[in-house]
C-alpha positions as CSV (number, residue, x, y, z in Angstrom):
1,M,160.3,143.9,85.9
2,K,157.7,144.1,88.7
3,W,155.6,141.1,89.9
4,K,152.4,142.3,88.2
5,D,154.4,142.4,84.9
6,K,155.8,138.9,85.5
7,K,152.4,137.5,86.6
8,L,150.8,137.0,83.2
9,P,153.5,135.1,81.4
10,I,154.1,132.9,84.5
11,L,150.4,132.1,84.8
12,L,150.3,131.4,81.1
13,G,153.2,129.1,81.4
14,I,151.6,127.2,84.4
15,N,148.4,126.8,82.5
16,I,150.3,125.3,79.5
17,I,152.1,122.9,81.8
18,L,148.8,121.8,83.5
19,L,147.2,121.3,80.1
20,L,150.0,119.1,78.9
21,I,149.9,117.0,82.1
22,N,146.1,116.6,81.7
23,M,146.6,115.5,78.1
24,M,149.2,112.9,79.2
25,F,146.7,111.3,81.7
26,T,143.8,111.3,79.3
27,L,145.7,109.9,76.3
28,E,145.0,106.2,75.3
29,T,147.7,103.8,76.6
30,P,149.4,103.1,73.3
31,V,149.8,106.8,72.7
32,K,151.3,107.4,76.2
33,E,153.6,104.5,75.7
34,S,154.7,106.1,72.4
35,I,155.4,109.4,74.1
36,S,157.3,107.6,76.9
37,A,159.4,105.7,74.4
38,Q,160.2,108.9,72.5
39,V,161.2,110.7,75.7
40,A,163.5,107.7,76.5
41,G,165.1,108.1,73.0
42,V,163.6,104.8,71.6
43,T,160.8,104.1,69.2
44,P,157.7,102.1,70.4
45,A,158.8,99.1,68.3
46,E,162.3,99.2,69.9
47,S,160.7,99.4,73.3
48,E,158.4,96.4,72.7
49,S,161.3,94.3,71.2
50,N,163.3,94.7,74.4
51,V,160.6,92.9,76.4
52,K,161.6,89.3,76.8
53,K,159.2,86.4,76.7
54,K,159.7,84.2,79.8
55,I,159.9,80.4,79.6
56,A,161.2,77.8,82.0
57,L,163.3,74.7,81.4
58,T,162.7,71.6,83.5
59,F,164.4,68.2,83.6
60,D,163.0,64.9,85.1
61,D,164.5,61.6,86.3
62,G,168.0,62.7,87.2
63,P,170.6,63.1,88.3
64,H,172.5,61.1,85.7
65,P,176.2,60.5,86.5
66,E,177.4,61.5,83.0
67,Y,174.8,63.6,81.3
68,T,173.6,65.8,84.2
69,P,177.1,67.3,84.8
70,M,177.4,67.9,81.0
71,L,174.1,69.7,81.1
72,L,175.1,71.8,84.1
73,D,178.3,72.8,82.4
74,G,176.3,74.1,79.4
75,L,173.7,75.9,81.5
76,K,176.4,77.6,83.5
77,E,178.2,78.7,80.3
78,R,174.9,80.2,79.1
79,N,173.9,81.7,82.5
80,V,170.6,79.8,82.4
81,S,168.8,78.4,85.4
82,A,166.5,75.4,85.2
83,A,164.4,73.1,87.5
84,F,165.4,69.5,88.2
85,F,162.8,67.1,89.4
86,L,164.8,64.4,91.0
87,M,164.1,60.7,91.6
88,G,165.0,60.2,95.3
89,K,167.0,57.0,94.6
90,N,169.1,58.8,92.0
91,A,169.7,61.7,94.2
92,E,170.8,59.3,96.9
93,K,173.4,57.8,94.5
94,Y,174.8,61.1,93.3
95,P,174.5,63.6,96.1
96,E,177.5,65.7,94.8
97,I,175.6,66.4,91.6
98,V,172.5,67.5,93.5
99,E,174.6,69.7,95.7
100,R,176.2,71.3,92.6
101,M,172.7,71.9,91.0
102,Y,171.6,73.8,94.1
103,K,174.8,75.8,94.5
104,E,174.6,76.9,90.9
105,G,171.1,78.3,91.5
106,H,168.9,75.7,90.0
107,T,165.5,74.7,91.5
108,I,165.3,71.2,93.0
109,G,162.0,69.4,92.8
110,N,160.6,66.1,93.9
111,H,159.9,63.4,91.3
112,S,159.0,60.6,93.8
113,Y,161.6,58.2,95.2
114,S,161.4,55.4,92.6
115,H,159.3,56.9,89.7
116,V,156.0,55.3,90.5
117,Q,152.5,56.3,89.4
118,L,151.3,58.0,92.6
119,S,147.7,58.3,91.5
120,E,147.4,54.5,91.4
121,M,148.8,54.0,94.9
122,E,147.2,53.9,98.3
123,E,147.5,57.3,99.9
124,L,149.9,56.1,102.6
125,E,152.2,54.5,100.1
126,A,152.1,57.5,97.8
127,C,153.0,59.7,100.8
128,K,155.9,57.4,101.7
129,E,157.3,57.8,98.1
130,M,157.1,61.6,98.2
131,T,158.4,61.9,101.8
132,K,161.3,59.6,101.2
133,A,162.4,61.6,98.2
134,N,162.0,64.8,100.2
135,E,164.2,63.5,103.0
136,V,166.9,62.5,100.6
137,I,166.9,65.9,98.9
138,K,166.8,67.8,102.3
139,N,169.7,65.8,103.6
140,I,171.8,67.0,100.6
141,I,170.8,70.6,100.2
142,G,169.3,71.4,103.6
143,K,165.9,72.3,102.2
144,T,162.7,70.5,101.4
145,P,161.5,71.0,97.8
146,D,158.7,73.4,97.2
147,Y,157.6,71.6,94.0
148,I,156.7,68.1,92.9
149,R,156.2,66.7,89.5
150,P,154.4,63.4,89.7
151,P,155.8,60.7,87.3
152,F,153.8,60.4,84.1
153,G,152.0,63.6,85.2
154,A,149.6,61.4,87.1
155,W,148.2,63.1,90.2
156,S,145.2,62.5,92.4
157,H,143.5,65.3,94.3
158,N,143.3,62.9,97.2
159,L,147.1,63.5,97.6
160,D,146.7,67.3,97.9
161,C,146.0,66.9,101.6
162,I,149.2,65.0,102.4
163,T,151.7,67.4,100.7
164,N,152.4,71.1,101.0
165,M,154.3,71.0,97.7
166,I,153.1,72.7,94.5
167,V,152.3,70.3,91.7
168,V,154.1,71.3,88.5
169,L,153.3,69.8,85.1
170,W,154.3,71.2,81.7
171,D,153.2,72.9,78.5
172,V,155.7,71.5,75.9
173,D,156.8,67.8,75.8
174,P,159.0,66.8,72.9
175,L,159.1,63.2,74.1
176,D,162.9,63.4,74.1
177,W,163.1,60.1,76.1
178,K,161.2,58.3,73.4
179,C,162.8,59.6,70.2
180,Q,166.3,60.3,71.5
181,N,166.9,62.5,68.4
182,T,168.5,65.9,68.9
183,D,167.2,67.6,65.8
184,L,163.6,66.3,66.4
185,V,163.6,67.4,70.0
186,V,164.8,70.9,69.0
187,K,162.2,71.2,66.3
188,R,159.3,70.1,68.6
189,V,160.2,72.6,71.3
190,V,161.1,75.6,69.1
191,S,158.0,75.2,66.9
192,N,155.5,74.8,69.8
193,V,156.8,77.0,72.7
194,E,155.0,80.1,73.7
195,E,155.5,82.8,76.4
196,D,155.2,81.5,80.0
197,D,155.5,77.9,78.9
198,I,157.2,75.2,81.0
199,I,159.3,72.8,78.8
200,L,159.7,69.2,79.9
201,L,163.0,67.4,79.2
202,H,165.0,64.6,80.7
203,D,168.7,64.8,81.8
204,S,169.4,61.1,81.2
205,Y,170.2,61.3,77.5
206,E,173.1,62.8,75.5
207,T,170.7,63.8,72.7
208,T,168.7,65.8,75.2
209,V,171.7,67.6,76.5
210,E,172.7,68.5,72.9
211,A,169.2,69.6,72.1
212,T,168.9,71.7,75.2
213,F,171.8,73.9,74.2
214,Q,170.4,74.4,70.7
215,I,167.0,75.2,72.1
216,I,168.5,77.9,74.4
217,D,170.6,79.4,71.7
218,T,167.8,79.4,69.2
219,L,165.0,80.8,71.5
220,E,167.2,83.5,73.0
221,K,167.7,84.9,69.5
222,E,163.9,84.9,69.1
223,G,163.4,87.0,72.2
224,Y,162.8,84.4,74.8
225,E,164.4,84.5,78.3
226,F,164.9,81.4,80.4
227,V,163.8,82.1,83.9
228,S,163.4,80.2,87.2
229,L,160.3,78.1,87.8
230,D,159.3,80.6,90.5
231,E,158.9,83.3,87.9
232,I,156.5,81.3,85.9
233,I,154.5,79.6,88.7
234,L,154.3,82.4,91.3
235,E,153.9,85.5,89.2
């Protein structure tokens, strides 16, 4: 077959391809996603169900000599990372636990040196509290924390100018320190958590450790993924 005989079907084929490409770019997003999912061999519903909802676990007041290692064991078993906001004086007492946290990939944050209400202090005294905790933590892990959680969530904007750390509060607080009831803590978290939430817990109670494992196991089945604090704060 000569070129002039091949030309018509080839041009026809090219036009059809160009038309299909143009249709793909002008289709509404849901339709394009549907086509992409079908090409990949999955339905749109299956594609959507594979998208995990990100949330972050955070723990205040530690490290505790008994319950924090217990918590770390369970997190490691479940391959979950968390953030620990440490009191400087506790970190000073149990540096080996802090070192373990860091080596196992958890985020280490500042929770003041002695759990004081920073917003009610003179700026110089508040600065000392934060700086002292940072120094303790840096001496253990070799790095100054990027994040600070002020005790009681009490922060003054006057303190912004004396720290380069990012202030991190929370979205879900089950008051685990107050109720010390495993089932109630689990219920309060599971029934209130939403995507991109930061969960506040305390690694100083056995009931919280037990609740944490149930929370992880339950929420992972519901399509949640526990991610590092960076993935919630920085994205």
